[in-house]
KOLLUMKE-903156 format. One record per residue (C-alpha): residue number from 1; x, y, z. Coordinates in Angstrom, 1 decimal, padded with zeros to 4 digits. Example, Ala and Ser with C-alpha at 12.3 -4.5 7.8 and 13.67 -1.06 7.14 Angstrom:
% KOLLUMKE-903156
<i:1, X:012.3, Y:-004.5, Z:007.8>
<i:2, X:013.7, Y:-001.1, Z:007.1>
***
This chain:
% KOLLUMKE-903156
<i:1, X:-006.8, Y:-078.7, Z:009.4>
<i:2, X:-009.4, Y:-081.5, Z:009.5>
<i:3, X:-013.0, Y:-081.4, Z:009.3>
<i:4, X:-013.5, Y:-081.1, Z:013.2>
<i:5, X:-010.1, Y:-079.8, Z:014.4>
<i:6, X:-008.2, Y:-076.6, Z:013.7>
<i:7, X:-004.5, Y:-076.2, Z:014.5>
<i:8, X:-003.5, Y:-072.4, Z:014.2>
<i:9, X:000.2, Y:-071.8, Z:014.1>
<i:10, X:001.7, Y:-068.6, Z:015.5>
<i:11, X:005.2, Y:-067.0, Z:015.8>
<i:12, X:006.1, Y:-064.4, Z:018.4>
<i:13, X:008.7, Y:-061.7, Z:017.4>
<i:14, X:009.5, Y:-058.4, Z:019.1>
<i:15, X:012.0, Y:-056.6, Z:021.0>
<i:16, X:013.9, Y:-057.7, Z:024.1>
<i:17, X:011.8, Y:-057.7, Z:027.2>
<i:18, X:008.4, Y:-056.8, Z:025.1>
<i:19, X:006.7, Y:-059.7, Z:026.9>
<i:20, X:006.7, Y:-062.5, Z:024.2>
<i:21, X:007.3, Y:-065.6, Z:026.5>
<i:22, X:004.4, Y:-064.2, Z:028.8>
<i:23, X:002.3, Y:-063.7, Z:025.8>
<i:24, X:003.2, Y:-067.1, Z:024.6>
<i:25, X:002.1, Y:-068.7, Z:028.0>
<i:26, X:-001.3, Y:-066.9, Z:027.9>
<i:27, X:-002.1, Y:-068.1, Z:024.3>
<i:28, X:-001.3, Y:-071.5, Z:025.2>
<i:29, X:-002.9, Y:-071.4, Z:028.9>
<i:30, X:000.2, Y:-072.7, Z:030.3>
<i:31, X:003.8, Y:-072.1, Z:031.6>
<i:32, X:005.8, Y:-073.6, Z:028.6>
<i:33, X:008.0, Y:-070.5, Z:028.2>
<i:34, X:010.5, Y:-069.3, Z:030.5>
<i:35, X:009.4, Y:-065.6, Z:031.6>
<i:36, X:010.9, Y:-063.4, Z:034.4>
<i:37, X:012.2, Y:-060.1, Z:034.9>
<i:38, X:016.0, Y:-059.7, Z:034.0>
<i:39, X:018.6, Y:-056.9, Z:033.2>
<i:40, X:019.4, Y:-059.0, Z:029.9>
<i:41, X:017.6, Y:-060.9, Z:027.3>
<i:42, X:015.9, Y:-063.9, Z:028.6>
<i:43, X:014.9, Y:-066.2, Z:025.8>
<i:44, X:018.2, Y:-067.6, Z:024.1>
<i:45, X:016.7, Y:-069.8, Z:021.5>
<i:46, X:013.4, Y:-070.9, Z:019.6>
<i:47, X:010.9, Y:-073.1, Z:021.5>
<i:48, X:007.7, Y:-074.5, Z:020.4>
<i:49, X:004.7, Y:-074.7, Z:022.8>
<i:50, X:001.2, Y:-076.7, Z:022.1>
<i:51, X:-001.9, Y:-075.9, Z:023.8>
<i:52, X:-004.3, Y:-078.7, Z:024.8>
<i:53, X:-007.4, Y:-078.9, Z:022.7>
<i:54, X:-010.1, Y:-076.3, Z:023.2>
<i:55, X:-013.5, Y:-077.6, Z:023.0>
<i:56, X:-016.6, Y:-075.5, Z:022.4>
<i:57, X:-014.6, Y:-072.5, Z:021.0>
<i:58, X:-016.3, Y:-072.5, Z:017.5>
<i:59, X:-018.8, Y:-074.3, Z:015.4>
<i:60, X:-018.8, Y:-074.9, Z:011.6>
<i:61, X:-021.9, Y:-076.2, Z:009.7>
<i:62, X:-023.3, Y:-077.2, Z:013.0>
<i:63, X:-020.5, Y:-079.3, Z:014.1>
<i:64, X:-018.1, Y:-078.5, Z:017.1>
<i:65, X:-014.8, Y:-077.6, Z:016.0>
<i:66, X:-011.7, Y:-078.4, Z:018.2>
<i:67, X:-008.8, Y:-075.8, Z:018.2>
<i:68, X:-005.2, Y:-076.5, Z:019.1>
<i:69, X:-002.7, Y:-073.5, Z:019.4>
<i:70, X:000.9, Y:-073.9, Z:018.4>
<i:71, X:003.1, Y:-071.0, Z:019.5>
<i:72, X:006.9, Y:-070.4, Z:018.4>
<i:73, X:008.8, Y:-068.4, Z:020.8>
<i:74, X:011.8, Y:-066.5, Z:019.4>
<i:75, X:014.8, Y:-064.5, Z:021.0>
<i:76, X:014.2, Y:-060.7, Z:020.8>
<i:77, X:016.3, Y:-058.4, Z:019.2>
<i:78, X:018.4, Y:-056.3, Z:020.0>
<i:79, X:019.6, Y:-059.2, Z:022.2>
<i:80, X:022.1, Y:-058.9, Z:024.9>
<i:81, X:024.1, Y:-062.0, Z:023.8>
<i:82, X:023.1, Y:-062.8, Z:020.3>
<i:83, X:023.9, Y:-061.3, Z:017.0>
<i:84, X:021.2, Y:-060.2, Z:014.5>
<i:85, X:022.5, Y:-062.8, Z:012.0>
<i:86, X:022.4, Y:-065.7, Z:014.6>
<i:87, X:019.0, Y:-064.6, Z:015.6>
<i:88, X:017.8, Y:-064.7, Z:012.1>
<i:89, X:019.3, Y:-067.9, Z:011.1>
<i:90, X:017.8, Y:-069.7, Z:014.4>
<i:91, X:014.4, Y:-068.3, Z:013.8>
<i:92, X:014.6, Y:-069.2, Z:010.1>
<i:93, X:015.4, Y:-072.8, Z:010.9>
<i:94, X:012.8, Y:-073.0, Z:013.6>
<i:95, X:010.0, Y:-072.0, Z:011.3>
<i:96, X:011.1, Y:-074.6, Z:008.7>
<i:97, X:011.5, Y:-077.1, Z:011.4>
<i:98, X:008.2, Y:-076.8, Z:013.2>
<i:99, X:005.8, Y:-075.5, Z:010.6>
<i:100, X:007.2, Y:-076.4, Z:007.3>
<i:101, X:004.6, Y:-077.5, Z:005.1>
<i:102, X:002.1, Y:-077.2, Z:007.6>
<i:103, X:002.5, Y:-073.5, Z:007.5>
<i:104, X:002.5, Y:-070.3, Z:009.5>
<i:105, X:-001.0, Y:-068.6, Z:010.1>
<i:106, X:000.3, Y:-065.5, Z:011.7>
<i:107, X:003.3, Y:-063.6, Z:013.1>
<i:108, X:002.6, Y:-061.7, Z:016.1>
<i:109, X:004.7, Y:-058.8, Z:016.5>
<i:110, X:004.8, Y:-058.2, Z:020.5>
<i:111, X:004.9, Y:-054.4, Z:021.4>
<i:112, X:004.6, Y:-053.2, Z:025.0>
<i:113, X:001.7, Y:-050.6, Z:025.1>
<i:114, X:003.7, Y:-048.6, Z:027.6>
<i:115, X:006.7, Y:-048.1, Z:025.5>
<i:116, X:006.9, Y:-045.8, Z:022.4>
<i:117, X:007.1, Y:-047.7, Z:019.1>
<i:118, X:009.6, Y:-045.5, Z:017.3>
<i:119, X:013.4, Y:-045.2, Z:016.3>
<i:120, X:015.8, Y:-048.0, Z:015.0>
<i:121, X:015.2, Y:-050.6, Z:017.6>
<i:122, X:011.5, Y:-050.6, Z:016.7>
<i:123, X:012.2, Y:-051.5, Z:013.1>
<i:124, X:014.3, Y:-054.4, Z:013.8>
<i:125, X:011.6, Y:-057.0, Z:014.6>
<i:126, X:009.7, Y:-055.6, Z:011.5>
<i:127, X:013.0, Y:-056.2, Z:009.3>
<i:128, X:013.3, Y:-059.7, Z:010.7>
<i:129, X:009.6, Y:-060.6, Z:009.7>
<i:130, X:009.9, Y:-059.1, Z:006.5>
<i:131, X:013.2, Y:-061.1, Z:005.7>
<i:132, X:011.8, Y:-064.4, Z:007.1>
<i:133, X:008.2, Y:-064.2, Z:005.5>
<i:134, X:008.9, Y:-062.5, Z:002.3>
<i:135, X:006.4, Y:-060.3, Z:000.2>
<i:136, X:003.4, Y:-061.9, Z:001.9>
<i:137, X:004.4, Y:-060.7, Z:005.4>
<i:138, X:001.8, Y:-058.0, Z:005.4>
<i:139, X:-001.1, Y:-060.7, Z:005.1>
<i:140, X:000.5, Y:-062.8, Z:008.1>
<i:141, X:001.2, Y:-060.4, Z:010.6>
<i:142, X:-000.5, Y:-058.9, Z:013.5>
<i:143, X:000.5, Y:-056.6, Z:016.4>
<i:144, X:000.0, Y:-058.0, Z:019.9>
<i:145, X:000.1, Y:-054.9, Z:022.8>
<i:146, X:001.2, Y:-056.5, Z:026.0>
<i:147, X:001.0, Y:-054.6, Z:029.3>
<i:148, X:-002.3, Y:-052.6, Z:028.0>
<i:149, X:-003.3, Y:-052.4, Z:031.8>
<i:150, X:-000.7, Y:-049.7, Z:031.8>
<i:151, X:-002.7, Y:-047.9, Z:029.0>
<i:152, X:-005.7, Y:-048.2, Z:030.7>
<i:153, X:-004.4, Y:-046.8, Z:034.0>
<i:154, X:-003.2, Y:-044.0, Z:032.3>
<i:155, X:-006.8, Y:-043.2, Z:031.2>
<i:156, X:-006.5, Y:-044.1, Z:027.5>
<i:157, X:-009.0, Y:-046.4, Z:025.7>
<i:158, X:-007.7, Y:-048.6, Z:022.8>
<i:159, X:-009.0, Y:-046.2, Z:020.1>
<i:160, X:-007.6, Y:-043.2, Z:021.7>
<i:161, X:-004.2, Y:-045.0, Z:022.4>
<i:162, X:-003.9, Y:-045.8, Z:018.5>
<i:163, X:-005.2, Y:-042.4, Z:017.5>
<i:164, X:-002.0, Y:-040.8, Z:019.5>
<i:165, X:000.2, Y:-043.5, Z:018.2>
<i:166, X:003.7, Y:-042.8, Z:016.5>
<i:167, X:003.8, Y:-042.2, Z:012.7>
<i:168, X:006.1, Y:-045.4, Z:012.6>
<i:169, X:003.3, Y:-047.7, Z:014.4>
<i:170, X:000.3, Y:-046.1, Z:012.3>
<i:171, X:002.1, Y:-046.6, Z:009.2>
<i:172, X:002.9, Y:-050.5, Z:010.3>
<i:173, X:-001.1, Y:-050.9, Z:011.3>
<i:174, X:-002.1, Y:-049.5, Z:007.9>
<i:175, X:000.1, Y:-051.8, Z:006.0>
<i:176, X:-001.0, Y:-055.0, Z:007.9>
<i:177, X:-005.0, Y:-053.7, Z:007.6>
<i:178, X:-005.0, Y:-052.6, Z:011.3>
<i:179, X:-004.6, Y:-056.2, Z:012.7>
<i:180, X:-003.9, Y:-055.4, Z:016.5>
<i:181, X:-004.9, Y:-056.9, Z:019.8>
<i:182, X:-004.5, Y:-055.6, Z:023.4>
<i:183, X:-003.6, Y:-058.0, Z:026.0>
<i:184, X:-004.2, Y:-057.1, Z:029.5>
<i:185, X:-003.1, Y:-058.7, Z:032.7>
<i:186, X:-005.8, Y:-058.6, Z:035.4>
<i:187, X:-005.2, Y:-061.0, Z:038.3>
<i:188, X:-008.2, Y:-063.8, Z:037.9>
<i:189, X:-009.2, Y:-062.6, Z:034.3>
<i:190, X:-006.2, Y:-064.2, Z:032.4>
<i:191, X:-008.2, Y:-067.1, Z:030.9>
<i:192, X:-010.9, Y:-064.7, Z:029.7>
<i:193, X:-008.2, Y:-062.6, Z:028.3>
<i:194, X:-006.9, Y:-065.8, Z:026.5>
<i:195, X:-010.2, Y:-066.5, Z:025.0>
<i:196, X:-010.8, Y:-062.8, Z:023.7>
<i:197, X:-007.4, Y:-062.9, Z:022.2>
<i:198, X:-007.8, Y:-066.3, Z:020.5>
<i:199, X:-011.3, Y:-065.2, Z:019.3>
<i:200, X:-009.6, Y:-062.1, Z:017.8>
<i:201, X:-006.7, Y:-064.3, Z:016.2>
<i:202, X:-009.2, Y:-066.8, Z:014.7>
<i:203, X:-011.2, Y:-063.9, Z:013.1>
<i:204, X:-007.9, Y:-062.6, Z:011.4>
<i:205, X:-007.2, Y:-066.0, Z:010.1>
<i:206, X:-010.7, Y:-066.6, Z:008.8>
<i:207, X:-010.4, Y:-063.1, Z:007.0>
<i:208, X:-007.2, Y:-064.5, Z:005.4>
<i:209, X:-009.2, Y:-067.5, Z:004.4>
<i:210, X:-007.0, Y:-069.8, Z:006.4>
<i:211, X:-004.1, Y:-069.3, Z:004.3>
<i:212, X:-000.7, Y:-070.3, Z:005.6>
<i:213, X:002.9, Y:-069.5, Z:004.7>
<i:214, X:004.8, Y:-072.6, Z:004.1>
<i:215, X:008.8, Y:-073.1, Z:004.8>
<i:216, X:010.5, Y:-075.4, Z:002.7>
***
């Protein structure tokens, strides 16, 4: 972070077919990550994407701050081809290589809004985040709900959805200070969604005093 530029580092975690790569593309405003429907796990290895410089996003002391976002996409688990140990080793190496001393601002746990968050499979990405980020994981994690338009189609507002969520999800949200974001896919409003999500992420990072997790 310099006087007039902020780089936000994000890592995406979540189950297979949760929408991580698609969410990463929305965050970057690009198509850096390969994303499509498939009967198997699509993402096979970690990859980093960088957004262009965003102007007019925020100001500090009367000066315009330029924002850039870096997103690390990771394989989901359970994975159709990779073991948990392989996924863990790969993500650990990628965090060290891409963020290292520069640090990670937030781990985004990507969860489909139209899939219940419960059972053993729901716990795998959380376990991975805990092991990789250590004791400070609660201060550096937020939940990103994808396919939120499905929730809206079913007649739920965001607060109603959260009130009826599983105990597992409610417990997780409590532990991470209720940091969560809803992502909607609405045709021509994708860029508007992107800006709202980035504003929310920036709020979380500000609340955390721009602290980062470093990887040696």
